[in-house]
C-alpha positions in Angstrom: -4.8 7.4 -7.0 -2.3 5.6 -4.7 -2.4 2.3 -3.0 -3.6 2.1 0.6 -1.4 0.3 3.0 -1.9 -2.0 6.0 -4.1 -4.6 4.6 -4.9 -7.7 6.8 -3.2 -10.7 5.2 -4.5 -13.5 7.5 -6.5 -15.3 4.8 -6.1 -19.0 5.1 -4.4 -18.9 8.5 -5.0 -21.9 10.7 -5.2 -22.0 14.4 -2.3 -23.4 16.4 -2.7 -27.1 16.8 -0.7 -30.1 17.8 -0.5 -33.5 16.3 -3.2 -35.6 18.0 -2.5 -38.7 20.1 -2.3 -42.0 18.3 -5.6 -42.9 16.7 -6.8 -46.3 15.3 -4.5 -47.5 12.6 -6.0 -47.7 9.1 -3.8 -48.8 6.1 -6.6 -47.8 3.7 -6.9 -44.3 5.1 -3.2 -43.8 5.1 -3.0 -44.7 1.4 -5.9 -42.4 0.5 -4.5 -39.5 2.5 -1.0 -40.0 1.0 -2.5 -39.9 -2.5 -4.5 -36.7 -1.7 -1.5 -34.9 -0.2 0.7 -35.9 -3.2 -1.9 -34.6 -5.7 -2.4 -31.4 -3.7 1.3 -30.8 -3.6 1.3 -31.0 -7.5 -1.7 -28.5 -7.4 0.2 -26.0 -5.2 3.2 -26.3 -7.4 1.2 -25.5 -10.4 -0.3 -22.5 -8.6 3.3 -21.3 -7.7 4.5 -21.7 -11.3 1.4 -19.8 -12.6 2.1 -16.9 -10.3 5.8 -16.9 -11.4 4.7 -16.6 -15.1 2.2 -13.9 -14.4 4.7 -11.9 -12.4 6.7 -11.3 -15.6 3.7 -9.9 -17.3 2.8 -7.3 -14.6 3.5 -3.7 -15.8 3.9 -4.7 -19.5 1.4 -4.3 -22.4 0.0 -7.8 -21.7 -1.1 -6.7 -18.3 -4.8 -6.3 -18.0 -7.9 -7.0 -15.9 -8.0 -10.6 -17.0 -4.5 -11.0 -15.7 -5.5 -9.9 -12.2 -8.7 -12.0 -12.2 -6.6 -15.1 -13.1 -4.1 -14.3 -10.3 -7.0 -14.1 -7.8 -8.5 -17.4 -9.0 -5.1 -19.1 -8.7 -4.9 -17.8 -5.2 -8.3 -18.9 -4.1 -7.9 -22.4 -5.4 -4.3 -22.8 -4.1 -5.1 -21.5 -0.7 -7.8 -24.0 -0.3 -5.4 -26.8 -1.4 -2.9 -25.7 1.2 -5.4 -25.5 4.0 -6.9 -28.9 3.2 -3.4 -30.5 2.8 -2.2 -29.2 6.1 -5.2 -30.8 7.9 -4.6 -34.1 5.9 -0.9 -34.1 7.1 -1.9 -33.6 10.6 -4.3 -36.5 10.3 -1.7 -38.7 8.7 0.8 -37.9 11.4 -1.7 -39.1 14.0 -2.7 -42.3 12.2 0.9 -43.4 11.1 2.1 -43.6 14.6 0.6 -47.0 14.6 2.2 -47.9 11.3 5.7 -49.1 10.4 8.9 -47.2 9.8 8.4 -47.0 6.0 5.0 -45.4 6.4 6.3 -42.9 8.9 9.2 -41.9 6.5 6.7 -41.5 3.7 4.6 -39.1 5.7 7.8 -37.2 6.7 8.8 -37.0 3.0 5.4 -35.7 2.0 5.4 -33.1 4.8 8.8 -31.9 3.8 7.8 -31.6 0.1 4.6 -29.7 0.9 6.6 -27.3 3.2 9.0 -26.5 0.3 6.3 -25.8 -2.3 4.2 -23.7 0.1 7.2 -21.5 0.9 7.9 -20.9 -2.8 4.2 -20.2 -3.4 4.1 -17.7 -0.5 7.1 -15.9 -1.9 5.6 -15.6 -5.3 2.4 -14.1 -3.8 4.4 -11.4 -2.1 6.4 -10.7 -5.2 3.4 -10.3 -7.5 1.6 -8.0 -5.0 4.6 -5.8 -4.7 5.0 -5.6 -8.5 1.3 -4.8 -9.0 1.5 -2.0 -6.4 4.5 -0.5 -8.1 2.7 -0.6 -11.5 -0.3 1.2 -10.0 1.9 3.9 -8.6 3.7 4.3 -12.0 0.4 4.6 -13.9 -1.0 7.1 -11.4 2.1 9.3 -11.8 1.8 9.2 -15.6 -1.8 10.2 -15.4 -1.0 13.2 -13.2 1.5 14.4 -15.9 -1.1 14.1 -18.5 -3.6 16.0 -16.5 -1.1 18.9 -16.0 -0.5 19.1 -19.7 -4.3 19.1 -20.4 -4.8 22.1 -18.2 -2.4 24.0 -20.2 -4.2 23.4 -23.5 -6.2 26.3 -24.9 -8.5 24.5 -27.2 -11.7 23.5 -25.4 -12.3 20.4 -27.7 -8.8 19.0 -27.0 -9.3 19.7 -23.3 -12.6 17.9 -23.2 -11.1 14.9 -25.0 -8.3 14.9 -22.6 -10.7 15.0 -19.6 -12.6 12.1 -21.0 -9.4 10.2 -21.4 -8.3 11.0 -17.9 -11.6 9.9 -16.4 -11.4 6.6 -18.3 -7.8 6.1 -17.1 -8.8 7.0 -13.6 -11.7 4.5 -13.6 -9.3 1.8 -14.9 -6.9 2.6 -12.1 -9.6 2.4 -9.4 -10.7 -0.9 -10.8 -7.2 -2.2 -11.0 -6.5 -1.0 -7.4 -9.7 -2.8 -6.3 -8.4 -6.0 -7.9 -4.9 -5.6 -6.4 -6.6 -5.2 -3.0 -8.5 -8.5 -3.5 -5.2 -10.2 -4.5 -3.3 -8.8 -1.5 -6.1 -9.7 0.9 -5.9 -13.3 -0.5 -2.2 -13.6 0.3 -2.0 -16.7 2.4 -0.5 -16.3 5.9 1.8 -19.4 6.0 3.4 -18.7 9.3 1.0 -21.0 11.3 1.0 -23.7 8.6 4.7 -23.7 8.7 4.7 -24.1 12.5 2.3 -26.9 12.2 4.4 -28.7 9.6 7.5 -28.2 11.6 5.8 -29.8 14.6 4.8 -32.8 12.4 8.3 -33.2 11.0 9.8 -33.0 14.4 7.5 -35.5 15.9 7.9 -37.9 12.9 11.7 -37.6 13.4 11.4 -38.5 17.0 9.1 -41.5 16.2 11.6 -42.7 13.6 14.6 -42.3 16.0 12.6 -44.2 18.6 11.9 -47.1 16.2 15.6 -47.2 15.3 16.5 -47.2 18.9 14.1 -50.0 19.6 15.5 -51.9 16.7 19.1 -51.4 18.0 18.0 -52.5 21.5 16.3 -55.5 20.2 19.3 -56.5 18.1 21.5 -56.0 21.2 19.2 -58.2 23.2 19.1 -60.9 20.6 22.9 -60.8 20.4 23.2 -61.0 24.1 20.7 -63.8 24.3 22.5 -65.7 21.5 25.8 -65.3 23.4 24.2 -66.7 26.6 22.8 -69.6 24.7 26.2 -70.3 23.1 27.8 -70.3 26.6 25.1 -72.6 28.0 25.6 -75.0 25.1 29.4 -75.0 25.7 28.9 -75.5 29.4 26.5 -78.4 28.8 28.9 -80.1 26.3 31.7 -79.8 28.9 29.5 -81.2 31.5 28.5 -84.1 29.4 32.1 -84.8 28.6 33.0 -84.8 32.2 30.2 -87.3 33.0 31.2 -89.5 30.2 34.9 -89.6 31.4 33.7 -90.3 35.0 31.4 -93.0 33.6 34.4 -94.6 31.7 36.6 -94.4 34.8 33.9 -96.0 36.9 33.4 -98.9 34.4 37.2 -99.5 34.3 37.3 -99.5 38.1 34.4 -101.9 38.2 36.1 -104.2 35.7 39.3 -104.2 37.7 37.4 -104.9 41.0 35.5 -107.6 39.3 38.6 -109.2 38.0 40.3 -109.1 41.4 37.2 -110.8 43.0 37.0 -113.4 40.4 40.7 -114.2 40.7 40.5 -114.6 44.4 37.5 -116.9 44.2 39.4 -119.2 41.8 42.3 -119.4 44.1 
């Protein structure tokens, strides 16, 4: 028996979406979503590590039906976590636009961490399916060799025993191939998820850049305003000084004139 090709690997794919416009800001929802995303990132990481360990078992004496069942269970659970987390990040990206810079950077960090672990998980899925296919082909080839040897045997009892063994092995291969098909069909198509995450990261980066630019502009305006106030204060001080000097001169002139008038009146 040989593995069929051309399976559809679109399980878990999401439709193309864009980050929604700004929605009502909710600090409580941001905290809740961030906690969920962080927890799910840990779950996806555990799924990836589990697949990495199982890949080393495929094709060895420890490889059995339970191994493939476990792989499929890990896939189904991890794929659900990835799909849910992708939606949570899109929601976060929309809400956090009304938040501060620290919250935006937190969402950007979570998105980046999630993207990295999903890429590792996707790679492990591809590796384990490839190794399972290779193991199936090897077992099928070995059974064909045994069958050829059985046909050459002259003893009927030995031939019947061999045929029973071959039938049993064939059934095992069919069952194993069915399980591999299930695992391959559950391989998550992360292409759309990666595109959505890239959009989120890009838009979060633009928002942070805009905030930094606004801060710089505000700082520049404050510095410019401070400079203008300083100039105004200096001008006012100079003006007061001039008025004081003119007042003193006027008083002196008044005193001189008064003295002259008084002197003439006495004479």
